[in-house]
NUDREN-276136 format. One line per field, with one value per residue: residue number from 1; x negated, y negated, z of N, C-alpha, C, O in turn; residue in three letters. Coordinates in Angstrom, 2 decimals. Atoms other than C-alpha are relative to their C-alpha. Layout:
N
i	(NUM_...)
n.xx	(X_...)
n.yy	(Y_...)
n.zz	(Z_...)
ca.xx	(X_...)
ca.yy	(Y_...)
ca.zz	(Z_...)
c.xx	(X_...)
c.yy	(Y_...)
c.zz	(Z_...)
o.xx	(X_...)
o.yy	(Y_...)
o.zz	(Z_...)
aa	(ALA_...)
***
This chain:
223
i	(1_2_3_4_5_6_7_8_9_10_11_12_13_14_15_16_17_18_19_20_21_22_23_24_25_26_27_28_29_30_31_32_33_34_35_36_37_38_39_40_41_42_43_44_45_46_47_48_49_50_51_52_53_54_55_56_57_58_59_60_61_62_63_64_65_66_67_68_69_70_71_72_73_74_75_76_77_78_79_80_81_82_83_84_85_86_87_88_89_90_91_92_93_94_95_96_97_98_99_100_101_102_103_104_105_106_107_108_109_110_111_112_113_114_115_116_117_118_119_120_121_122_123_124_125_126_127_128_129_130_131_132_133_134_135_136_137_138_139_140_141_142_143_144_145_146_147_148_149_150_151_152_153_154_155_156_157_158_159_160_161_162_163_164_165_166_167_168_169_170_171_172_173_174_175_176_177_178_179_180_181_182_183_184_185_186_187_188_189_190_191_192_193_194_195_196_197_198_199_200_201_202_203_204_205_206_207_208_209_210_211_212_213_214_215_216_217_218_219_220_221_222_223)
n.xx	(-0.48_0.96_1.12_-0.53_0.48_-0.88_0.45_-0.36_-0.88_-0.67_0.14_-0.66_-1.34_-0.50_-0.57_-1.45_-0.39_0.81_-0.84_-1.01_0.45_0.04_-0.91_0.47_1.15_0.24_1.15_-0.19_1.37_0.92_-0.75_-1.05_-1.21_-0.58_-1.31_-0.23_-1.40_-0.70_-0.26_1.13_0.86_1.34_1.00_1.35_1.00_0.82_1.35_0.78_-0.03_-0.25_-1.39_-0.95_-1.37_-0.80_-1.41_-0.30_-1.44_-0.85_-1.31_-0.92_0.01_-0.67_-0.71_-0.75_0.04_-1.41_-0.20_0.14_-1.07_-0.77_-1.12_-0.63_-1.28_-1.08_0.20_0.45_1.38_0.65_1.46_0.69_1.46_0.49_1.02_1.26_-0.26_-0.72_-1.45_-0.86_-1.36_-0.89_-1.39_-0.74_-1.03_0.62_1.07_1.21_1.01_-0.07_1.27_0.97_1.08_1.10_0.64_-0.38_-1.29_-0.63_-1.08_-0.95_-1.32_-0.75_-1.02_-1.34_-0.45_1.03_0.76_1.31_0.57_1.11_0.99_1.16_1.25_1.08_1.18_-0.20_-0.51_-1.25_-1.15_-0.08_-1.36_0.04_-1.22_0.04_-0.06_1.16_1.23_0.68_0.22_-0.70_0.29_0.91_-0.19_0.94_-0.65_0.50_-0.96_-1.09_-0.14_-1.24_-0.11_-0.62_-1.47_-0.72_-1.28_-1.13_-0.27_1.17_0.67_1.12_0.74_0.64_1.14_0.75_1.33_0.33_-1.19_-0.94_-0.74_0.03_-1.10_0.35_-1.01_0.54_0.08_1.04_1.16_0.14_-0.11_-0.25_0.51_-0.81_0.83_-0.61_-0.42_1.16_0.53_0.82_1.09_0.92_1.27_-0.15_-0.54_0.76_0.10_-1.33_-0.26_-1.36_-0.10_-1.25_-0.77_-1.39_-0.91_-1.42_-0.73_-0.28_1.26_0.19_0.89_1.05_0.55_1.33_0.40_1.44_0.78_1.36_1.03_1.17_0.84_-0.77_-1.32_-0.92_-0.86_-1.17_0.26)
n.yy	(-1.06_-0.23_-0.80_-1.22_-0.12_0.53_1.30_0.11_-1.09_0.23_-1.28_0.04_0.60_0.53_-1.06_-0.21_-0.37_-1.10_-1.14_0.51_0.04_1.26_-0.07_0.83_0.85_0.99_0.87_1.44_0.50_-0.97_-0.77_-0.92_-0.02_-1.34_-0.14_-1.31_-0.44_0.58_1.40_0.88_0.44_0.21_0.60_-0.53_0.67_-1.16_0.41_0.15_-1.30_0.18_0.42_-1.08_0.22_0.71_0.17_1.40_0.22_-1.19_0.09_-0.94_-1.39_-0.56_-1.28_-0.11_-1.21_-0.24_-0.18_1.28_0.92_0.43_0.91_0.63_-0.67_0.73_-0.10_1.27_-0.05_-1.30_0.07_-1.25_0.04_-0.67_-1.03_0.62_0.88_1.22_-0.13_0.97_0.10_0.62_0.30_-0.88_0.74_0.72_-0.85_0.81_-0.27_0.98_0.06_-1.05_-0.16_-0.67_-1.06_-1.39_-0.14_-1.20_-0.61_1.05_-0.26_1.25_0.13_-0.21_1.11_0.29_1.22_-0.38_-1.25_-0.58_-0.61_-0.52_0.64_-0.91_0.75_0.31_-1.23_0.26_0.56_1.46_0.43_1.26_0.62_-0.28_1.20_0.86_-0.75_0.27_-1.11_0.28_-0.93_-1.12_-1.06_-1.10_-1.28_-0.82_0.04_-0.96_-0.28_0.60_1.37_0.27_0.06_0.97_-0.45_0.50_1.41_0.78_0.55_-0.84_-0.68_-1.24_-0.33_-1.13_0.06_-1.42_-0.83_0.73_1.11_1.23_0.90_1.38_1.04_0.88_1.39_0.21_-0.84_-0.97_-1.35_-1.16_-1.21_-1.19_-1.21_-1.07_-1.21_-0.81_-0.81_0.87_0.52_-1.08_0.02_-0.64_1.00_1.23_0.79_0.40_1.44_0.36_0.32_0.72_0.43_0.20_0.48_-0.31_1.18_0.95_0.45_-0.55_-1.17_0.08_-1.32_0.05_-1.13_-0.16_-0.71_-0.37_0.83_-0.77_0.99_1.16_-0.40_-0.48_-1.06_-0.25_-0.68)
n.zz	(0.88_1.07_-0.53_-0.58_-1.38_-1.04_-0.46_-1.42_-0.43_-1.28_-0.70_-1.31_0.08_-1.27_-0.83_0.12_1.37_0.52_0.41_0.93_1.38_0.73_1.14_1.11_-0.28_1.05_-0.21_-0.14_-0.08_-0.58_-0.99_0.44_-0.83_0.00_-0.61_-0.61_0.01_-1.14_0.27_-0.25_1.09_-0.54_0.89_-0.18_0.82_0.36_0.34_-1.23_-0.69_-1.43_-0.20_-0.20_0.45_-0.99_0.35_0.28_0.11_-0.09_0.64_-0.66_0.43_-1.17_0.15_-1.24_-0.80_-0.34_-1.45_-0.69_0.39_-1.16_0.22_-1.15_-0.26_0.66_1.44_0.56_0.43_0.21_-0.13_0.34_0.13_1.17_-0.21_-0.40_-1.12_0.32_-0.11_0.68_-0.53_0.97_-0.34_0.90_0.74_1.11_0.54_0.02_-1.02_-1.08_-0.71_0.29_-0.97_0.70_-0.75_-0.26_-0.68_0.54_-0.76_-0.40_-0.60_-0.08_-1.04_0.58_0.85_1.00_-0.29_-0.52_0.50_-0.75_0.88_-0.72_0.39_-0.39_-0.46_-1.42_-0.59_-0.70_0.73_0.09_0.36_0.74_0.51_1.43_0.83_-0.18_-0.05_-1.28_-0.92_-1.24_-1.08_0.29_-0.98_0.27_0.22_1.10_1.11_0.09_1.42_0.52_-0.49_-1.29_0.13_-0.80_-0.54_0.80_-0.28_0.37_-1.18_-0.39_1.05_-0.42_0.84_-0.50_-0.62_-0.02_-0.22_-0.86_0.58_-0.78_0.33_-0.33_0.13_1.03_-0.45_-1.01_0.20_-1.09_0.53_-0.85_0.64_-0.23_0.05_0.80_-0.70_-0.39_1.10_0.85_-0.81_-0.35_0.74_1.31_0.93_-0.24_1.23_0.46_0.04_0.41_1.42_0.27_-1.16_0.42_-1.04_0.13_0.47_-1.09_-0.58_-1.34_0.04_1.00_0.37_0.56_0.82_-0.13_1.02_-0.43_0.62_0.46_0.68_0.44_0.43_-1.02_0.51_-0.82_-1.26)
ca.xx	(-158.28_-160.97_-163.64_-161.36_-162.60_-160.80_-161.05_-159.29_-157.45_-154.88_-155.83_-154.09_-150.35_-148.65_-147.53_-143.77_-143.84_-146.09_-143.15_-141.24_-141.42_-142.49_-139.82_-141.57_-144.70_-145.71_-148.86_-148.90_-152.29_-154.86_-152.12_-149.75_-146.20_-144.58_-140.97_-140.23_-137.03_-136.18_-136.19_-139.58_-141.61_-145.36_-148.34_-151.82_-154.76_-156.41_-159.46_-160.56_-161.56_-161.16_-157.54_-154.77_-151.23_-148.78_-144.98_-143.81_-140.06_-137.15_-134.09_-130.94_-131.23_-128.76_-128.01_-125.28_-125.73_-122.30_-122.84_-123.40_-120.15_-118.23_-114.78_-113.47_-110.34_-108.21_-109.59_-111.04_-114.67_-116.75_-120.38_-122.81_-126.50_-128.62_-131.18_-133.97_-132.42_-130.79_-127.06_-124.49_-121.14_-118.30_-114.94_-112.46_-109.84_-112.24_-114.77_-117.47_-120.72_-120.43_-123.74_-126.88_-129.29_-132.69_-134.57_-135.40_-131.95_-129.73_-126.72_-123.94_-120.81_-118.21_-116.04_-112.27_-111.69_-114.87_-116.35_-119.29_-121.63_-123.93_-127.12_-130.01_-133.37_-136.21_-138.85_-137.32_-135.98_-132.46_-129.04_-128.63_-125.21_-124.78_-122.03_-121.09_-120.24_-123.21_-125.73_-126.56_-128.08_-125.86_-127.13_-129.99_-129.68_-132.49_-131.50_-132.00_-130.41_-127.05_-126.61_-123.02_-123.69_-122.69_-118.95_-116.94_-114.00_-110.53_-110.19_-113.66_-114.78_-117.26_-119.94_-120.96_-124.38_-126.98_-130.00_-131.23_-128.66_-126.95_-124.24_-124.42_-121.43_-122.15_-119.77_-120.21_-119.58_-122.07_-124.43_-123.93_-124.35_-123.16_-125.00_-122.96_-124.84_-124.28_-122.68_-125.01_-125.31_-126.73_-128.91_-130.62_-134.28_-133.13_-131.39_-134.16_-134.23_-130.49_-129.46_-126.12_-125.12_-121.60_-119.44_-115.61_-113.27_-109.72_-107.09_-106.34_-110.03_-109.76_-111.96_-115.19_-116.23_-119.85_-121.17_-124.69_-127.34_-130.85_-133.68_-136.48_-139.14_-137.48_-134.32_-131.26_-129.40_-126.04_-125.89)
ca.yy	(-59.43_-59.91_-58.38_-55.72_-56.44_-57.20_-60.89_-60.69_-58.07_-58.54_-55.83_-56.98_-57.62_-59.70_-57.49_-58.21_-57.35_-54.32_-51.88_-54.00_-54.06_-56.99_-57.73_-60.41_-62.53_-65.63_-67.69_-71.29_-72.77_-70.97_-69.38_-66.46_-66.71_-63.40_-62.53_-59.65_-57.60_-59.13_-62.63_-63.97_-66.00_-65.90_-67.75_-66.30_-68.38_-65.52_-67.60_-67.94_-64.61_-66.07_-67.12_-64.87_-64.52_-66.88_-67.19_-70.44_-69.90_-67.53_-66.96_-65.30_-61.53_-59.76_-56.10_-55.50_-52.97_-51.38_-50.59_-54.28_-55.83_-57.90_-59.45_-62.04_-60.62_-63.40_-62.65_-66.14_-65.16_-62.24_-61.71_-59.18_-58.42_-57.25_-54.51_-56.99_-58.68_-62.09_-62.74_-64.47_-65.72_-66.53_-68.22_-65.69_-68.26_-70.22_-67.43_-70.02_-69.41_-71.16_-70.27_-68.33_-67.04_-66.04_-62.87_-61.41_-62.16_-59.12_-57.07_-59.75_-59.75_-62.49_-63.79_-63.23_-66.71_-66.69_-69.73_-67.85_-65.14_-62.87_-61.82_-59.65_-61.40_-58.83_-61.54_-62.40_-58.88_-59.95_-61.17_-64.76_-66.44_-69.22_-71.67_-70.75_-74.20_-76.08_-73.25_-74.32_-71.72_-71.49_-68.50_-65.98_-62.64_-60.05_-56.63_-54.02_-53.77_-52.05_-50.36_-51.61_-54.95_-56.44_-56.86_-59.85_-59.15_-59.66_-63.03_-64.11_-64.85_-61.99_-60.36_-56.72_-55.70_-52.99_-52.58_-49.11_-46.64_-49.31_-51.73_-55.33_-57.68_-61.41_-64.27_-66.45_-69.76_-69.27_-66.57_-64.56_-60.82_-57.55_-54.30_-51.11_-47.91_-44.97_-41.66_-39.15_-37.01_-39.96_-41.12_-37.70_-37.23_-35.01_-38.01_-40.53_-41.58_-42.20_-45.73_-47.45_-47.60_-49.03_-50.90_-50.91_-53.01_-51.90_-54.25_-55.76_-56.20_-54.10_-51.21_-50.87_-47.69_-46.99_-44.72_-43.28_-42.13_-40.73_-43.17_-41.68_-44.24_-46.94_-44.92_-43.90_-40.63_-39.44_-38.30)
ca.zz	(89.76_87.12_89.37_90.84_94.36_97.62_98.46_101.85_103.87_106.63_109.07_112.26_112.16_114.83_117.72_117.45_113.72_113.54_113.14_110.61_106.85_104.72_102.13_100.08_99.86_97.93_97.45_98.64_97.82_99.96_102.11_101.73_103.05_104.04_104.86_107.26_107.42_110.82_109.30_110.41_107.90_108.51_107.07_106.53_105.30_103.43_102.48_106.12_107.69_111.19_110.67_111.97_110.69_112.41_112.49_110.92_110.64_110.82_108.66_110.04_109.84_112.08_111.29_113.85_116.64_117.10_120.78_121.53_120.27_122.80_122.38_124.78_126.45_124.92_121.45_121.04_120.55_119.29_120.30_118.91_118.95_116.09_115.63_116.34_119.36_119.54_119.85_117.62_118.95_116.57_117.09_115.70_114.65_112.42_111.76_112.46_114.31_117.68_119.28_118.40_121.03_119.70_120.66_123.05_124.58_124.11_125.33_125.29_127.44_127.07_129.88_129.45_128.01_125.91_127.65_129.21_128.00_130.00_128.22_129.30_129.24_129.13_129.65_133.02_133.65_134.51_133.43_132.28_132.17_129.60_128.72_125.14_123.76_125.23_125.40_128.96_131.28_134.36_136.33_136.40_138.18_138.53_137.22_134.50_131.03_130.61_127.23_126.79_128.49_131.82_132.56_133.70_135.99_134.43_136.18_135.10_138.66_138.98_136.86_137.28_136.01_136.52_138.75_137.83_139.21_141.29_140.25_141.41_141.53_141.42_142.10_139.02_140.76_143.59_142.34_145.55_144.93_146.45_145.66_145.30_146.15_143.77_144.74_146.49_143.34_141.41_144.30_144.67_143.63_140.74_139.21_139.89_136.24_135.97_134.97_134.50_130.82_131.09_133.59_133.42_135.55_136.26_134.78_138.22_139.05_142.21_141.04_139.07_137.21_136.32_133.57_133.85_131.38_131.62_130.97_128.89_128.07_125.96_125.26_127.26_126.73_128.03_131.63)
c.xx	(-1.05_-1.14_0.47_-0.48_1.01_-0.57_0.27_0.96_0.58_0.04_0.73_1.31_0.42_0.76_1.51_0.43_-0.66_0.82_1.04_-0.58_-0.07_0.87_-0.51_-1.20_-0.21_-1.23_0.44_-1.37_-0.94_0.67_0.91_1.14_0.64_1.32_0.17_1.49_0.80_0.17_-1.17_-0.74_-1.37_-0.90_-1.37_-0.94_-1.06_-1.44_-0.91_0.06_0.29_1.47_0.91_1.37_0.79_1.43_0.30_1.49_0.76_1.32_0.92_-0.07_0.54_0.76_0.67_-0.20_1.40_0.25_-0.05_0.96_0.82_1.07_0.34_1.39_1.15_-0.15_-0.59_-1.40_-0.48_-1.51_-0.60_-1.50_-0.41_-1.09_-1.31_0.19_0.66_1.50_0.70_1.38_0.85_1.36_0.87_1.04_-0.57_-1.06_-1.31_-0.94_0.02_-1.36_-0.88_-1.08_-1.09_-0.54_-0.98_1.35_0.85_1.20_1.04_1.26_0.70_0.96_1.38_0.48_-1.04_-0.86_-1.41_-0.47_-1.15_-0.91_-1.13_-1.26_-1.16_-1.25_0.09_0.58_1.27_1.08_-0.06_1.40_-0.08_1.41_-0.05_-0.07_-1.28_-1.32_-0.76_-0.12_0.62_-0.50_-0.99_0.08_-0.97_0.73_-0.66_1.05_1.05_0.33_1.22_0.22_0.60_1.51_0.57_1.29_1.15_0.34_-1.20_-0.82_-1.26_-0.66_-0.65_-1.13_-0.82_-1.30_-0.46_1.28_1.03_0.71_-0.07_1.15_-0.36_1.21_-0.57_-0.20_-1.17_-1.28_-0.22_0.28_0.30_-0.47_0.84_-0.88_0.71_0.42_-1.24_-0.60_-0.92_-1.23_-1.04_-1.28_0.10_0.43_-0.73_-0.10_1.36_0.14_1.44_-0.01_1.29_0.72_1.42_0.83_1.40_0.74_0.28_-1.27_-0.30_-0.94_-1.00_-0.55_-1.37_-0.28_-1.53_-0.60_-1.38_-1.00_-1.19_-0.88_0.83_1.42_0.83_0.91_1.19_-0.36_1.28)
c.yy	(0.33_0.89_1.32_0.24_-0.61_-1.32_-0.18_1.13_-0.32_1.32_0.04_-0.76_-0.49_1.09_0.15_0.57_1.27_1.23_-0.42_-0.18_-1.44_0.15_-0.77_-0.81_-0.95_-0.82_-1.44_-0.62_1.10_0.87_1.00_-0.08_1.38_0.00_1.42_0.33_-0.57_-1.51_-0.94_-0.33_-0.31_-0.62_0.61_-0.72_1.03_-0.39_-0.18_1.29_-0.10_-0.33_1.22_-0.40_-0.70_-0.16_-1.49_-0.29_1.30_-0.28_1.01_1.39_0.82_1.27_0.34_1.34_0.25_0.10_-1.32_-1.04_-0.37_-1.00_-0.69_0.61_-0.72_-0.02_-1.23_0.05_1.44_-0.22_1.33_-0.26_0.77_1.00_-0.58_-0.96_-1.30_0.26_-1.11_0.03_-0.79_-0.31_0.78_-0.75_-0.67_0.82_-0.76_0.41_-1.12_-0.17_1.16_-0.02_0.84_1.14_-0.60_0.18_1.06_0.39_-1.03_0.55_-1.33_0.02_0.10_-1.12_-0.42_-1.22_0.29_1.28_0.41_0.72_0.57_-0.63_0.90_-0.71_-0.30_1.19_-0.25_-0.52_-1.53_-0.37_-1.39_-0.51_0.07_-1.28_-0.83_0.75_-0.16_1.27_-0.35_0.84_1.05_0.99_1.14_1.33_0.76_0.01_1.09_0.16_-0.68_-1.41_-0.08_-0.14_-1.07_0.63_-0.61_-1.47_-0.90_-0.54_0.77_0.63_1.24_0.31_1.09_-0.37_1.45_0.82_-0.70_-1.09_-1.19_-0.88_-1.40_-0.91_-1.06_-1.42_-0.25_0.78_1.01_1.41_1.03_1.23_1.20_1.23_1.08_1.18_0.84_0.82_-0.81_-0.47_1.07_-0.09_0.61_-1.03_-1.34_-0.88_-0.36_-1.52_-0.23_-0.40_-0.76_-0.29_-0.34_-0.44_0.55_-1.27_-1.03_-0.47_0.56_1.19_-0.18_1.41_-0.19_1.29_0.07_0.71_0.28_-0.84_0.86_-0.93_-1.22_0.34_0.50_1.02_0.19_0.77_0.47)
c.zz	(-1.08_0.46_0.59_1.42_0.95_0.51_1.49_0.33_1.37_0.75_1.33_-0.10_1.37_0.76_-0.16_-1.36_-0.50_-0.40_-1.03_-1.41_-0.52_-1.25_-1.20_0.46_-1.17_0.34_0.15_0.21_0.47_1.06_-0.70_1.00_-0.14_0.75_0.51_0.06_1.16_-0.12_0.23_-1.30_0.60_-1.06_0.32_-0.97_-0.40_-0.34_1.21_0.80_1.50_0.32_0.12_-0.55_1.10_-0.49_-0.16_-0.11_0.11_-0.70_0.67_-0.61_1.15_-0.33_1.33_0.68_0.54_1.49_0.74_-0.56_1.23_-0.43_1.31_0.17_-0.70_-1.51_-0.64_-0.59_-0.16_0.07_-0.41_-0.08_-1.23_0.34_0.51_1.17_-0.45_0.00_-0.77_0.63_-0.99_0.64_-0.99_-0.84_-1.23_-0.72_-0.13_1.12_1.04_0.67_-0.42_1.07_-0.65_0.85_1.01_0.71_-0.71_0.86_0.48_0.66_0.20_1.18_-0.64_-0.91_-1.03_0.28_0.49_-0.67_0.91_-0.97_0.84_-0.58_0.43_0.48_1.49_0.76_0.82_-0.93_0.04_-0.47_-0.62_-0.26_-1.52_-0.82_0.08_-0.09_1.29_0.84_1.35_1.17_-0.48_1.14_-0.30_-0.13_-1.12_-1.12_0.10_-1.48_-0.61_0.54_1.38_-0.21_0.92_0.54_-0.80_0.25_-0.30_1.17_0.38_-1.23_0.60_-0.97_0.67_0.67_0.17_0.10_0.87_-0.80_0.95_-0.48_0.48_-0.14_-0.94_0.51_0.93_-0.25_1.10_-0.54_1.09_-0.77_0.41_-0.15_-0.82_0.87_0.33_-1.14_-0.91_0.76_0.34_-0.80_-1.40_-1.05_0.14_-1.25_-0.59_0.05_-0.44_-1.47_-0.35_1.31_-0.45_1.20_-0.23_-0.39_1.10_0.68_1.38_0.04_-1.14_-0.24_-0.62_-0.77_0.01_-1.22_0.57_-0.76_-0.35_-0.82_-0.36_-0.40_1.18_-0.64_0.92_1.27_0.63)
o.xx	(-1.23_-1.64_-0.33_-0.58_1.86_-1.69_-0.55_1.69_-0.16_0.84_0.98_1.32_0.04_1.51_1.98_1.55_-0.47_0.29_1.98_-1.77_0.72_0.73_-0.23_-1.41_0.14_-1.48_1.36_-1.84_-1.03_-0.02_1.23_0.93_0.77_1.46_0.00_2.33_2.03_0.69_-1.10_-0.91_-1.47_-0.65_-1.73_-0.77_-2.06_-2.32_-2.12_1.12_0.64_1.89_0.80_1.66_0.62_1.66_0.00_1.90_0.17_1.93_0.46_0.05_-0.18_1.99_-0.01_-0.15_1.91_1.31_0.24_0.59_1.15_0.76_0.28_2.03_2.13_0.65_-0.68_-1.71_0.01_-2.05_-0.03_-1.96_0.35_-1.51_-2.13_-0.65_0.94_1.94_0.32_1.89_0.50_1.83_0.75_1.35_0.06_-1.51_-2.14_-0.51_-0.14_-1.77_-0.40_-1.67_-0.83_-0.35_-1.53_1.66_0.83_1.46_1.13_1.71_0.20_1.52_1.50_1.17_-0.84_-1.65_-2.29_0.34_-1.98_-0.44_-1.46_-1.45_-1.52_-2.04_-0.92_0.80_1.33_0.85_-0.45_1.86_-0.61_2.36_-1.03_-0.90_-1.78_-2.36_-1.91_0.84_0.28_-0.45_-0.87_0.09_-0.90_1.65_-1.77_2.22_0.77_0.60_1.14_1.30_1.25_1.99_0.35_1.92_0.96_0.84_-1.12_-1.78_-2.13_-0.03_-1.38_-0.96_-0.51_-1.92_-0.41_2.16_2.05_0.12_-0.05_1.35_-0.64_1.98_-1.61_-1.20_-1.82_-2.34_-1.19_1.20_-0.04_-0.06_1.12_-1.40_1.93_0.08_-2.26_-1.81_-1.91_-2.29_-2.08_-1.29_-0.64_0.07_-0.13_-0.29_1.44_-0.32_2.04_-0.84_1.38_0.67_1.59_0.93_1.81_0.24_0.33_-1.20_-1.22_-1.33_-0.71_-1.03_-1.61_0.07_-2.20_0.08_-1.72_-1.06_-1.69_-0.71_1.41_2.16_0.29_1.53_1.20_-1.27_1.26)
o.yy	(1.49_1.72_2.23_1.38_-1.41_-1.36_-0.77_1.62_-0.63_2.20_1.12_-1.98_0.09_1.86_1.28_1.06_1.64_2.12_0.33_-0.45_-2.30_1.11_-0.41_-1.01_-0.63_-1.12_-1.90_-0.76_2.16_1.58_0.86_0.04_1.90_-0.64_2.38_-0.57_-0.66_-2.14_-2.11_0.52_-1.09_-0.55_0.78_-0.64_1.20_0.48_-0.31_1.62_0.90_-0.30_2.17_-1.59_-0.39_-0.29_-2.29_-1.45_2.38_-1.32_2.04_1.55_1.09_1.27_0.47_2.38_-0.54_-0.29_-1.36_-2.21_0.50_-2.06_-0.07_0.95_-0.08_-0.64_-1.30_-0.70_2.35_-1.10_2.39_-1.37_1.58_1.12_0.15_-1.83_-1.49_1.39_-2.28_1.10_-1.91_0.42_0.59_-0.34_-0.68_0.44_-0.44_0.79_-2.30_-1.29_2.28_-1.07_1.94_1.16_-1.68_1.29_1.16_-0.24_-1.29_1.66_-2.20_1.05_-0.04_-0.86_-1.39_-1.62_-0.56_2.08_-0.41_1.53_0.04_-0.68_0.91_-0.13_-0.32_1.11_0.06_-0.79_-2.12_0.13_-2.32_0.27_-0.38_-1.39_-1.30_0.14_0.28_2.03_-1.37_0.40_1.54_0.61_1.72_1.62_0.42_-0.23_2.20_-0.82_-1.23_-1.98_0.85_-0.04_-1.03_1.45_-1.63_-2.15_-2.12_-1.28_0.24_0.80_1.15_0.21_1.49_-1.38_2.01_0.71_-0.11_-1.71_-1.03_-1.03_-1.60_-0.78_-1.65_-2.06_-1.29_0.42_1.78_1.62_0.85_1.45_1.40_1.48_1.20_1.25_0.70_0.98_-0.29_-0.67_0.74_-0.69_0.20_-0.93_-2.40_-2.09_-0.78_-2.16_0.61_-1.21_-1.37_0.49_-1.07_0.28_0.75_-2.36_-2.23_-1.28_0.10_1.63_-0.84_2.06_-1.15_2.38_-0.96_1.47_-0.16_-0.79_1.63_-1.07_-1.86_-0.54_0.84_0.75_-0.34_1.60_1.06)
o.zz	(-1.45_-0.31_0.77_1.85_0.55_1.02_2.20_-0.53_2.30_0.44_1.86_-0.26_2.39_0.16_-0.30_-1.49_-1.65_-1.08_-1.30_-1.58_-0.13_-2.00_-2.34_1.66_-2.31_1.51_-0.52_1.34_-0.15_1.79_-1.89_2.20_-1.25_1.79_-0.25_0.00_1.07_0.79_-0.15_-2.16_1.54_-2.26_1.49_-2.18_0.30_-0.35_1.06_1.34_2.13_1.47_-0.64_-0.71_2.27_-1.69_0.73_-0.14_0.20_-0.49_1.15_-1.82_2.11_-0.32_2.34_0.02_1.33_1.97_1.94_-0.71_2.03_-0.96_2.38_-0.82_-1.09_-2.21_-1.87_-1.51_0.51_-0.58_-0.14_-0.35_-1.76_1.49_1.07_1.41_-1.64_-0.17_-0.66_0.97_-1.36_1.51_-2.20_-1.96_-2.29_-1.80_-0.99_2.21_0.69_0.99_-0.59_1.36_-1.15_2.07_0.77_1.14_-1.94_1.89_1.68_0.37_0.92_1.54_-1.86_-1.90_-1.76_-0.57_0.38_-1.13_1.29_-1.78_1.90_-1.79_1.61_1.23_2.20_1.97_2.01_-2.10_1.04_-1.50_-0.02_-0.36_-2.12_-1.72_-0.94_-0.34_1.40_0.97_1.95_2.32_-1.61_2.31_-1.39_0.64_-1.54_-0.86_0.54_-2.17_-1.71_0.36_1.85_-1.34_2.13_-0.13_-1.46_-0.64_-0.16_0.95_1.08_-2.27_1.59_-2.19_1.80_0.35_1.27_-0.76_1.22_-1.69_2.17_-1.68_1.66_-1.09_-0.65_0.18_0.84_0.26_1.04_-1.33_2.26_-1.91_1.59_-1.24_-0.75_2.05_-0.34_-1.19_-1.43_0.16_0.90_-1.87_-2.30_-2.22_-0.03_-1.14_-1.75_1.00_-1.11_-1.89_-1.42_2.26_-1.42_2.20_-1.37_-0.12_0.82_1.61_2.04_1.12_-2.14_0.68_-1.35_-0.32_-0.10_-1.91_1.67_-1.99_0.47_-2.04_0.51_-0.81_2.24_-1.67_2.03_1.29_1.70)
aa	(LEU_ALA_ARG_GLY_THR_ILE_GLN_ALA_GLN_LEU_SER_GLN_VAL_LEU_GLU_PRO_LEU_ASN_GLN_ARG_ARG_ARG_LEU_ALA_ALA_ALA_PHE_GLU_GLY_GLU_ASP_ILE_LEU_MET_LEU_TYR_GLU_SER_GLY_GLU_ILE_THR_ARG_TRP_ALA_PHE_GLY_ASP_PRO_GLN_THR_ARG_GLU_SER_ILE_VAL_GLY_ARG_VAL_PRO_SER_GLN_PRO_VAL_THR_ALA_SER_ALA_LEU_SER_TRP_ALA_ALA_ASP_GLY_SER_HIS_LEU_ALA_PHE_THR_GLY_SER_TYR_GLY_GLY_VAL_ASP_ILE_TYR_ALA_THR_ALA_THR_GLN_GLN_LEU_VAL_ARG_ARG_PHE_VAL_PRO_PRO_LEU_ASP_PHE_PRO_SER_LEU_SER_PRO_ASP_GLY_SER_LEU_VAL_ALA_LEU_PHE_ASP_PRO_ASP_LYS_ASN_GLY_GLU_ALA_VAL_TYR_HIS_VAL_GLN_SER_GLY_GLN_LEU_LEU_LEU_THR_LEU_PRO_GLY_THR_PRO_VAL_LEU_MET_GLY_ALA_ALA_PHE_SER_PRO_ASP_GLY_LEU_TYR_LEU_ALA_TYR_GLY_ASP_GLY_ALA_ARG_ALA_VAL_VAL_ALA_GLU_VAL_ALA_SER_GLY_GLU_THR_THR_THR_LEU_ASP_PRO_ALA_PRO_ALA_VAL_ALA_SER_PRO_VAL_ALA_ALA_ASN_MET_VAL_ILE_THR_ARG_LEU_ILE_TRP_SER_PRO_ASP_GLY_GLN_ALA_LEU_ALA_THR_VAL_PHE_GLY_VAL_ALA_ASN_GLY_ASP_SER_VAL_GLY_PRO_GLY)
***
């Protein structure tokens, strides 16, 4: 400050954080600790020009995405994702956090009794089914993200999820899948960029409705 010169400059931000704001920073010896709006805490050794910023911790920061709320059918659990990915699952009776899944897991869907949750894993490009209480991974299924999440059948025995414009139904116990081809209008070349955005089971589990949208880069619009 006395000389009015720049001692060090952070010119390259970590890729996951380059679109997020820094909320606070503090000196710690020869390092600077920084807090981002998505909850990451990073460290930068500003005295060493060869040192890059690194993530050293994370505090909960979960602005809720309204389109990604999921109630268990019996009302026992509520799951939601945040604007920065990750999923929290709460027990509604106690209002206590039961399980937290860190980013990039996203798009939660709870089974009817709240014992299982299906999450989309963009790193593996597919659905992942977890046991809520233990956090154990039970099943992985290749597919594409569904804006409103995958859907368990009313009896909890099957999971419907998306694969582009096609719906796939998996038996949860065995992982065996059946692919459902879309209607001709959706399958036509004109609708090549259509994707499934929502899946709805009938109350008796005998029918499955699919809602489509138009994929445009990283966003999906109504179709």
